C-alpha positions in Angstrom: -99.3 -108.9 64.7 -101.2 -111.5 65.1 -99.9 -114.2 64.1 -102.7 -114.9 61.7 -101.7 -111.9 59.6 -98.2 -112.3 60.2 -97.8 -115.6 58.9 -99.5 -114.3 55.4 -96.6 -112.2 55.0 -98.9 -109.3 54.2 -95.8 -107.5 52.8 -95.4 -110.2 49.2 -99.8 -110.1 49.8 -100.0 -107.1 48.9 -97.0 -107.2 46.1 -98.8 -109.0 44.4 -102.7 -108.0 44.8 -100.8 -104.8 43.3 -100.4 -107.0 40.1 -104.3 -106.8 39.0 -104.6 -103.1 40.4 -101.6 -102.8 37.9 -103.5 -104.4 35.6 -107.2 -102.4 36.1 -104.7 -99.1 35.9 -103.7 -99.3 32.4 -106.9 -100.6 31.0 -108.5 -97.9 33.0 -111.3 -100.1 34.0 -113.0 -100.4 37.9 -115.6 -103.8 37.8 -117.1 -106.2 40.3 -114.0 -108.6 38.7 -112.3 -107.0 39.2 -112.3 -106.8 43.2 -112.8 -110.2 42.6 -109.6 -110.7 40.7 -107.8 -109.0 44.0 -109.2 -111.0 46.5 -108.7 -114.2 44.8 -105.4 -113.1 44.1 -104.5 -112.2 48.5 -106.0 -115.8 49.2 -104.1 -117.4 46.9 -100.5 -115.2 47.3 -102.1 -115.9 51.8 -102.3 -119.7 50.9 -99.6 -119.8 49.4 -97.2 -118.7 51.6 -98.8 -120.3 54.7 -99.1 -123.8 53.3 -94.6 -123.2 52.6 -94.8 -122.5 56.0 -96.0 -125.9 57.2 -94.4 -127.5 55.0 -90.5 -125.3 55.7 -91.3 -125.8 59.7 -88.3 -127.7 59.6 -86.2 -125.5 57.6 -87.7 -122.0 59.3 -86.7 -123.2 62.7 -82.9 -122.8 61.5 -83.3 -119.5 58.7 -86.0 -118.1 60.9 -87.4 -118.7 63.5 -89.6 -116.0 64.2 -92.2 -117.0 62.5 -95.9 -118.3 64.0 -94.8 -121.8 63.5 -91.6 -122.3 64.4 -92.9 -120.2 66.7 -94.5 -121.9 68.4 -97.4 -119.2 68.0 -99.5 -122.1 65.7 -99.5 -125.0 65.4 -98.6 -127.1 62.1 -101.9 -128.3 62.2 -103.6 -124.8 62.5 -101.5 -123.7 60.1 -102.0 -126.1 57.3 -106.1 -125.9 57.5 -105.0 -122.3 57.0 -103.9 -122.4 54.0 -106.0 -125.0 52.3 -109.6 -122.5 53.8 -107.9 -120.1 51.7 -107.4 -122.1 49.1 -110.2 -122.8 48.6 -111.7 -118.9 49.6 -109.5 -118.1 46.3 -111.2 -120.4 43.7 -114.9 -119.7 44.7 -113.2 -115.1 43.8 -112.0 -117.3 41.0 -115.4 -119.2 40.5 -117.4 -115.4 39.9 -114.8 -113.9 38.3 -116.0 -116.5 35.4 -119.5 -116.7 35.9 -119.4 -113.0 35.0 -117.1 -112.6 32.5 -118.7 -116.1 31.0 -115.5 -117.2 30.4 -113.7 -119.9 32.5 -109.6 -118.7 31.5 -109.7 -116.7 35.1 -111.6 -119.9 37.1 -108.8 -122.8 35.0 -106.0 -120.2 36.3 -107.7 -120.0 39.9 -106.8 -123.5 39.9 -103.9 -124.2 38.1 -102.6 -121.8 40.7 -103.9 -123.7 43.7 -101.8 -127.1 42.4 -98.4 -125.5 41.5 -98.3 -123.0 45.0 -99.1 -126.6 46.5 -96.6 -128.4 44.9 -93.7 -125.8 45.1 -94.7 -126.0 49.1 -94.7 -129.4 49.5 -91.3 -130.1 46.4 -90.7 -127.7 44.2 -89.3 -125.5 46.1 -86.3 -127.7 47.1 -85.6 -128.4 43.6 -82.9 -126.3 41.8 -83.9 -123.7 40.1 -86.9 -125.3 39.0 -88.6 -123.5 42.6 -87.0 -120.4 41.3 -88.6 -120.1 37.5 -92.0 -121.6 39.7 -92.3 -118.7 42.4 -91.2 -116.5 39.0 -93.9 -117.9 37.4 -96.6 -117.5 39.5 -95.6 -113.8 40.4 -96.0 -112.9 36.5 -99.4 -115.1 36.1 -101.0 -112.3 38.0 -100.1 -110.4 35.8 -102.3 -112.6 33.2 -104.8 -113.0 35.8 -105.2 -109.8 35.4 -106.3 -109.3 31.9 -108.2 -112.0 32.0 -110.5 -110.5 34.0 -111.2 -107.2 31.8 -110.8 -109.1 29.1 -109.7 -107.1 26.8 -107.4 -108.9 23.9 -105.8 -106.0 24.3 -104.8 -105.0 27.8 -104.7 -109.5 27.7 -101.6 -109.2 25.8 -100.1 -106.4 28.0 -100.8 -108.6 31.0 -98.7 -111.0 29.7 -95.9 -109.0 28.9 -95.8 -107.3 32.3 -95.9 -111.3 33.7 -92.5 -111.4 30.9 -90.9 -109.0 33.6 -92.1 -110.1 36.9 -91.1 -113.7 36.3 -87.7 -112.5 35.3 -86.6 -110.4 37.7 -88.9 -112.5 41.2 -87.1 -114.9 40.1 -83.6 -113.1 39.5 -85.0 -112.1 43.6 -85.8 -115.7 45.0 -82.7 -117.1 43.8 -80.1 -114.4 44.9 -82.7 -114.9 48.3 -81.3 -118.9 48.0 -77.3 -117.4 48.5 -79.5 -115.7 51.7 -80.2 -118.5 52.5 -78.4 -121.3 52.2 -76.8 -122.2 55.6 -80.8 -123.4 56.6 -81.3 -124.9 53.4 -78.4 -127.1 54.0 -78.7 -128.0 57.8 -82.1 -130.0 56.0 -80.8 -132.0 53.4 -81.8 -128.7 50.5 -81.0 -129.0 47.0 -81.0 -125.3 45.3 -79.4 -123.8 43.3 -76.2 -121.7 45.6 -75.9 -125.4 47.3 -75.5 -127.2 44.4 -73.4 -125.0 42.1 -72.4 -122.9 44.2 -72.9 -119.4 44.9 -70.8 -117.4 42.5 -72.7 -118.9 39.9 -76.1 -118.6 41.0 -74.8 -114.6 41.9 -74.0 -114.7 38.2 -77.3 -115.9 36.3 -79.2 -113.6 39.1 -77.4 -111.0 37.6 -77.8 -112.5 33.8 -81.9 -112.0 34.3 -81.4 -108.5 36.0 -79.8 -107.5 32.7 -82.6 -108.8 30.3 -85.4 -107.6 31.8 -83.0 -103.8 32.2 -82.6 -103.7 28.0 -86.2 -105.1 27.7 -87.6 -102.1 30.0 -87.7 -99.5 27.4 -89.3 -101.8 25.1 -92.9 -101.1 27.0 -91.8 -96.9 25.4 -91.0 -97.5 21.9 -94.3 -99.7 21.7 -96.3 -96.9 23.2 -97.8 -98.7 26.3 -97.0 -96.2 28.1 -95.9 -92.7 28.2 -92.9 -91.1 28.6 -93.6 -90.8 32.3 -92.8 -94.7 32.1 -89.6 -94.0 31.3 -88.6 -91.6 33.8 -89.6 -93.1 36.6 -88.5 -97.0 35.2 -84.6 -96.0 34.9 -84.9 -95.2 38.6 -85.9 -99.1 39.2 -83.4 -99.9 36.6 -80.4 -98.4 38.8 -81.6 -100.6 41.9 -81.8 -103.4 39.9 -78.3 -103.0 38.2 -76.5 -101.9 41.9 -78.0 -105.1 42.7 -76.6 -106.9 40.5 -73.4 -105.9 41.2 -73.8 -106.1 45.2 -74.4 -110.1 45.0 -72.1 -110.9 41.5 -69.5 -109.3 44.2 -69.6 -111.2 47.3 -72.4 -114.0 47.9 -72.3 -113.4 52.2 -75.7 -113.9 53.7 -75.6 -109.9 54.9 -74.7 -109.2 51.3 -77.3 -111.3 49.8 -80.0 -109.8 51.9 -79.4 -106.7 51.1 -79.2 -107.6 47.4 -83.1 -109.2 47.8 -83.9 -106.2 49.6 -82.9 -103.8 46.5 -84.7 -105.6 44.1 -87.7 -106.0 46.0 -87.6 -102.1 46.2 -86.5 -101.5 42.4 -89.6 -103.5 41.8 -92.7 -101.9 43.8 -90.2 -98.9 41.6 -91.3 -100.4 38.5 -94.7 -100.8 39.8 -95.3 -97.7 40.2 -93.9 -96.6 36.5 -96.6 -99.3 35.2 -99.0 -96.9 36.9 -98.4 -94.0 36.0 -97.1 -94.4 32.8 -100.0 -95.8 32.5 -102.0 -92.1 32.0 
């Protein structure tokens, strides 16, 4: 794969863009602002991934030596400038959305995202739990951003609920990923939650967050946000979430953590499918 595409982490970026698509489906809306919102999220999350790799260069030499910067396929300076370009493109898209909607909330969200993504990569990532919460918050913010792009009060309220779901589950997954990356993080002197307070406690917190989200899932049906179709599909996601939580609470070695993280990602994708199909 071309290193300039690989460094964007297309899989993660597509999942973020799907958040906008889901909100558009829930709102039964297709418009130029929605298309711009998809582009904005694409550029912003891509920028966040690239600047993260720039600041994580030394850690990735141990944890992810195959990535474009530590492997030498992209120089650190080029990676940094690439991230800046992507941030600018995302901000322009946010400006155009607000200009068309005559409401500057969407643009403000993008500007806030610029600062959060940059400072997360530079400082917050290695801050115990705060870094995990930041990633979760940014994931949830994608849904809220979609709601404000449509600019409909009812859809905005629903988008915040979906965003909260994404926030909780993403935070849980980020904690699991920190357990997976403990070796490299220790070598670099990072102070993540598993390093400071132990993998067992971190796994327990991840499990609690997973359970909270699983308990909240039926509310979207009870509140008549989604149809019975949603309930059937989300049940599959819930089973996968619980299984992932059981895996990580039983064993916190690197291999198990990687497996748990993978299953959580699959569960989140299935949940997204439930959101989409449940809106009909």
